[in-house]
C-alpha positions in Angstrom: 0.0 0.0 0.0 1.2 3.5 -0.9 -0.3 6.8 0.0 0.3 10.4 -0.8 -1.4 13.7 0.0 -2.0 16.1 -2.9 -3.9 19.4 -3.3 -6.6 19.7 -5.9 -5.8 22.7 -8.2 -8.7 22.6 -10.6 -10.5 26.0 -10.4 -13.9 24.3 -9.8 -12.7 21.2 -7.9 -13.7 17.7 -8.9 -16.9 18.4 -10.8 -18.1 16.0 -13.5 -15.5 16.4 -16.2 -12.3 16.2 -14.0 -14.0 13.5 -11.9 -14.5 11.5 -15.1 -10.9 12.0 -16.2 -9.7 10.9 -12.7 -11.8 7.7 -13.0 -10.6 7.0 -16.5 -7.0 7.2 -15.3 -7.7 5.0 -12.2 -9.5 2.3 -14.3 -6.2 1.6 -16.2 -4.7 0.0 -13.1 -5.5 -3.3 -11.2 -4.8 -1.7 -7.8 -7.6 -0.5 -5.5 -7.4 3.3 -5.8 -9.2 5.4 -3.2 -8.8 8.8 -1.6 -9.8 10.2 1.8 -11.2 13.7 2.3 -12.7 15.1 5.4 -13.0 11.7 7.1 -14.7 10.0 4.2 -13.3 7.6 1.6 -14.1 7.7 -2.1 -13.4 5.0 -4.8 -11.4 6.8 -7.5 -12.8 4.3 -10.1 -16.3 5.5 -9.5 -17.5 8.8 -10.8 -20.4 9.0 -8.4 -18.1 8.2 -5.5 -15.7 11.0 -6.6 -18.5 13.5 -7.1 -20.0 12.6 -3.7 -16.8 13.6 -1.9 -17.5 17.2 -2.9 -13.8 18.1 -3.3 -13.2 21.8 -4.1 -10.2 23.8 -5.4 -7.5 24.0 -2.8 -8.7 20.9 -0.8 -6.1 18.3 0.1 -6.9 14.7 -0.4 -4.9 11.6 0.5 -4.6 9.1 -2.4 -4.2 5.4 -1.4 -3.2 2.7 -3.9 -3.2 -1.0 -2.9 -2.3 -3.8 -5.3 0.1 -5.3 -7.7 0.7 -2.1 -9.7 0.3 0.4 -6.8 3.6 2.3 -7.4 2.8 2.9 -11.1 -0.8 3.8 -10.3 0.2 6.3 -7.7 2.7 8.0 -10.1 0.0 8.2 -12.8 -2.7 9.5 -10.5 -0.4 12.2 -9.0 0.6 13.3 -12.5 -3.0 13.5 -13.6 -4.2 15.5 -10.6 -1.1 17.8 -10.8 -1.7 18.5 -14.5 -5.3 19.6 -13.7 -7.3 16.6 -15.0 -7.8 18.0 -18.4 -8.8 21.6 -17.4 
């Protein structure tokens, strides 16, 4: 298991489009990919779960990857979030 904290820098947070982009990136990996925010846990492979977390710009989440390709998944997820998830 690997985990890392990262700040969401999208101007409007994780609304539908960036949430979809986050999920599309997460689905590429076998590992379980989740994130915690304000005490709750969201499945990064589920758009509804990501949207339900109500993450806004400037909020810090903790990504957690667990599985065979966890290191690779973490690098890709951090890169995707840092680059703005297509926005």
